[in-house]
Structure formats: C-alpha cells, structure tokens
N, C-alpha and C positions, 0 to 999 in steps of 0.2 A: 739557305733552304726554309723554303716556306713558315712562315711564322703560324701559329695555330691560331684559328680565329673564335673570337668566342662568337662571338656577335656582328652576322652582317642586316644593315639594312642599308634602302637606299642611300643614307646620305651618309653613315660611319663607317668602319671597319674600326672593331677592337678586339686586341688581339691577349692573349697570357700579358705577354713580357709588358704592359703597357698595365693589365691590368693589376698585377703585383707592388708596379711601379708606386701606383697612387696609393695604394692598401699601404706601402711601406710607409710614404710620407704622408698618411691619415694614421697611422700606426696608435696614436696616443688619443686619437676623437677615440679612434675604432675600441680602441681598451675602455674608453671613459663608461660608450654606450649601452658595451656587455657588462661591465660593470653593474649603472648604472641599473638595468634591465634587472641583473642579476635579484640586487639587493631590494627592489621593489616587488619584485616575486616575491622573495623569502618573507620578507616585512608583511604581503600578506597575507602570510601564512600565517602567519603568526598572530597577524590580530583580528582574523576571520574569528566566527565565531566558531569552535567545531561540533562537527554531527555526528554522533550515535548511531549507530544501527540496528537493532533488536531484532531477533528474527524468531520465529515459533515454527513450527512446521506442525498441523493437523491434517489427521485422517477423516472426510465425510461418513457418516454412519446412517445406517437403511433406520425409519423410523418404529419397525417391527425387526422379532430375531426371526429367521427361516423359519421355526417351523412354524411361529405364529400368522407368518406369513402367507406359508404356506393355506394352514384353518382357513384363512381369510379366501386364499384363493378358491376355493374349495366351496367357502360360504357363499362368495358371488357368484354363483353356474344357479346356485337352488333359491340363495336371496335376494340374488343382485336388487329388481326390482324394487322390493321394500324399504332397503338399507336407502336405494337410491331417494327412493320420497321420506326418509327424515333426514336425509343429506349427509347418509355413514358413507365413507369412501371403502367398500370392499376390494381396492385393488391390490393391498397387500406390499406394494412398492417405495422402498423408501424415498427421501426427498434431500437427498446431496446437495442436487441444485438451488435447492431455497437455503440450503445452509450456508453455501458458499453465498449464496448473492445477500440473505439477512448479515452471516459478520461484515461482507462493506456496505449496506446500506445506512441510507441517510437518518430513518429510527435509531438504528440499534447506537451512529455516534454522537447522536443527537443528544440520547439518550445520556449516553456515559459522560456528554463535559455538559451539563446541568448536572448529573447527580454528583458529579466530580469538582463540579466548579473551576474548569478548565479555563474559563475566558480568560482570566487575568495572567493565566500561563502562558495561555497559546501569544493574548497579546500585548505581550507585559511594559511594549513603550507605551505602552497607550493607559496604562490604568497608572493611576497614585494610589499607594498599598499605604500610604499616612493616610490621607482622605479617605478611603476607599471606594473610593469613585471614578468614572471614569475621566480622561484630560479632557480631549475633544471634547467643545459643545456644541457642537452640529452630529443631527442622532445619525445621517447618513457615515458619518461616519465611527460610528461609537459600534464595535464589534458584537453579533449575534450571533445563535445558532447558527444560520444559515450561513454564514462568513465563515462559524468554525466547519462545518461539514465540508467548504467550498476546500478551505485550506486543508482539512485533513486527504483531503482525497487527491489534490494535484501534489501537496508538497511532504505530508505527514506518513500518509501510510499507502503501503504496494500489495494488492492480495494476485498472487500468480497459482496458477493449477495444474500440473504435469501430468496432460493428456495419459500418459503411461499407465502409471503408479496409482491417479489421481487422486495425489496429494498437495497436500494444499499449503505456500508458505508463507507469512503474514509477515510485512516488513515497517517497521516505525520507526523512520527517524528526527530525531529531537537533538537537542545542546545536549542536554542532561539522559547520562545512559541508562541509572534506573528505572526517572520516568519514562523510558523507550520501554524496557521489557517489559513493568509496570501496563502502559496501556493495552499493548500486547497480548499480557495474557490474562487481562480483566477484559478486552475487549470478545476473546473467545468468552473466555466465562458470560461476558452477559449475553451472549450469541446464546449459547447453552439454557441455560436458567429464560431469556425470553422461547425460545420455540419446547421446552419442556413442558412451561406455564401453559402455552397453548396448547401445547396438544394433552394436559390435565384439560384445562377448557373446553376444549371442545368435546374427550369423553363424560365429563361432566353432566356438558347440557344430552349428546347421543345417549346417555342411559339413563339422565330423564324422561326422556321421551321416549324409550325404547320402554321402559317402567310403564307407562298413561298409558302407550296402545296396548301392552299387555292388559292392562288392567279393564282394555273397553270393550277387549275379544272373548267369545269363550270356545270358539276353533280350535280344536285341538292343535291344528297340522298350523296355521296363525301364530299360536302360543309356541308353539315347537319354537316354530322359525324366528322368532322376538328372543328368544331365552338364546338361542345358537346365536346369533348375532351381539345379544348380551354380553353372554358370555370373552367372548374376542375381545370386545369395547373396555371390559373391566381388565381381563391379563395388556390390551395396552394402555391401559389405565396406571398398571401397575408397574408395570416396564419404565414408563414413562418416572414415575416417580420414584423409581428405585435407581435408577442413575442419570449421578450428577452430570453427567459428558455424554445427553441425549441428543445430539444431533454431529459433534463433532469432537471426535479422542485426539487427545494430546498426544502428541508423536515426541515432541524434540520441544520442551518450553521454552520459553526465552529468555539470555540474563542479558547482566547486563552489561556488553562491551568493555573492553579496555582499551582496544583505537578506536580509534574517529574514521571516520568512514569518508569526509570529506577530501581533498587534498592536503595534504602536509607543503610545511615549509620548505622542507627539499625538495618535493614533486613538483607547484611554484616555482623554486628557484631556478630549477632546472626549465622550467617553461619561461620564463625569464629571458635564463641566458642563451635561450634559443631565438626569444623575438628580437634581442637584441645582438645578434648573431647577421639575422634576417634585414635587420635594418642596416648595419655596416654595412654589406654584402650589397644592397641596396646604393649606400649614400655612396659606397666608392664606385659604380657602374654608371652611377647618374653623371660621376668625377669624372671619370676617363671619358665616359661618350662625347662630356660639352668639353671637351680640352680642347684647346686652337690645334691642338696635332690634328682631330677628326675633323674638322671645322670642313663642312664643304667648299 
C-alpha cells in the first residue's frame, strides 16, 4: 500500500513514516526545545511589568437644557443679527463633539501632567529621585510635556465612542492600577472644569457687552432685544456654575483593576509552547528532507 505523502518536491518525497521516524530519534531534542520555549515564555510573563487597564464610561451632554435651547432658537429668529454682532451663539446646540475632542486634547493632557508633576512618574527610569533631577545630560533625551503627551496618546490613553449609544469609554493603561483609575477620573473632571470655566468666562464677556450696548441705546425695540438675549445668557451662566458635570456626565467611574490586562505567565507560557512545537516540527522536517534516503 502506498504511504501517505506529506510533501512532494522536485528533489524529494517525504512520507509520514519518515517524519515520525526522525521525530522519534530526535525526541529528546524536541522535548528540550519545547521545554526551553515554554519556560522562557512563562519567565517573560513573570519578569515583564504588569499593565492594568482602568475604564471610565461617560456621556457627553449638551451645553444647555432643552428649555433654554428652545428659548435660544426662538430668540435666534428674532435677534440673530444682534447676537452675531456680539459674537454670541444663539443656536442652542450642544457641543458634544467638542467635549470628546477636549477630553483627548493636548491641552488637557499637558495641563494634567504638569499640574500633577507626572513626568518623573511616566519616565521613572530617567529620573533620579534622590537628587531630584533627570539622569540624562543631553537635553534632547530629557522628557518634556510634548513627549509625555505623545506617550499618553500612543500607549496610555484610549478614547472610543459608541456611534449608536453616544457613550464614550476612556481607558487608561498603566503599571499602577490605583494611578490608572485616578488618572481616568481626573482627566474627565479636568475636562469638565475647563469647559465649564470657558462657558462661564464667555458668558461674562457676553453679559458685559450686552449691558454696554443696552446703556448706549434708547430705542425700545433694541433694548428689548438686548435684554431678551441677556436673560438667556444669564441662564446659561447659572447652569454652568451650578453643574459640575458640565460637558461630560460620568456613567461608570473608573476603579482600580485587580487583574492585569497584560499577557499572563500562563498565556505567554502557552505561546512559548506553541513556538517550541513549531520550531521542533520545522527541525524534524528539514532533517527528514535532507536525510540520505531522500537525496536525488
């Protein structure tokens, strides 16, 4: 009976029995290769710094509640030209996209890294804690806020938005689970504070401008228009001052994870076993194909 053919080339024919025969002769070498690869994989899993992933789920909210948004829309049809002259938006539309973009912006990241003094934490290997200075003498190798921002963007922070629900999930991956959760919660809090302060400052400028214009005119219709817009501006400012979660509402805050997200020793050990088995099979294959019995 013909033997099952595993490989046929112009130079040789390797059968299953040949392959198994060589495998048996090289069994101890195969065991050694698989064992070394498995131990190496498991050892790497034990030696590598574990990474933890903290997640916070948030919902972008509109700048104004429905009632005020409707009032602004009504005023826009009557006094839109006056408002545009003052640089006041009368659309009543929320800025959800702006909130999400601000969350992952360089401004927020660099502000947080600077305020929390995170450069020595992010680049601990380059920081001399005892001398409180950077180890490298070359200025180009000293960490900066710009480098930290790039590091955050590529390796630490991930922001994803569900197009169907509109919910946003931000993930912070770091070696310290408590720090990862703190950074996630703090970045959302800082974003809300920044956008809230920005809205209040804009309202302050708008209110001052409108009061100035009202004082300059004696035309009843114009004064009525100004005071109508002024009323809505005051309402917007009151909402901003009274709402801590101004632009991003926290649905599920980040908590310190107890299980690392990086590959575990068991997983890396299994990967090492698979690599060892593949290398052994390749070795046996080449030994079988190059044996004298298959020479041309």
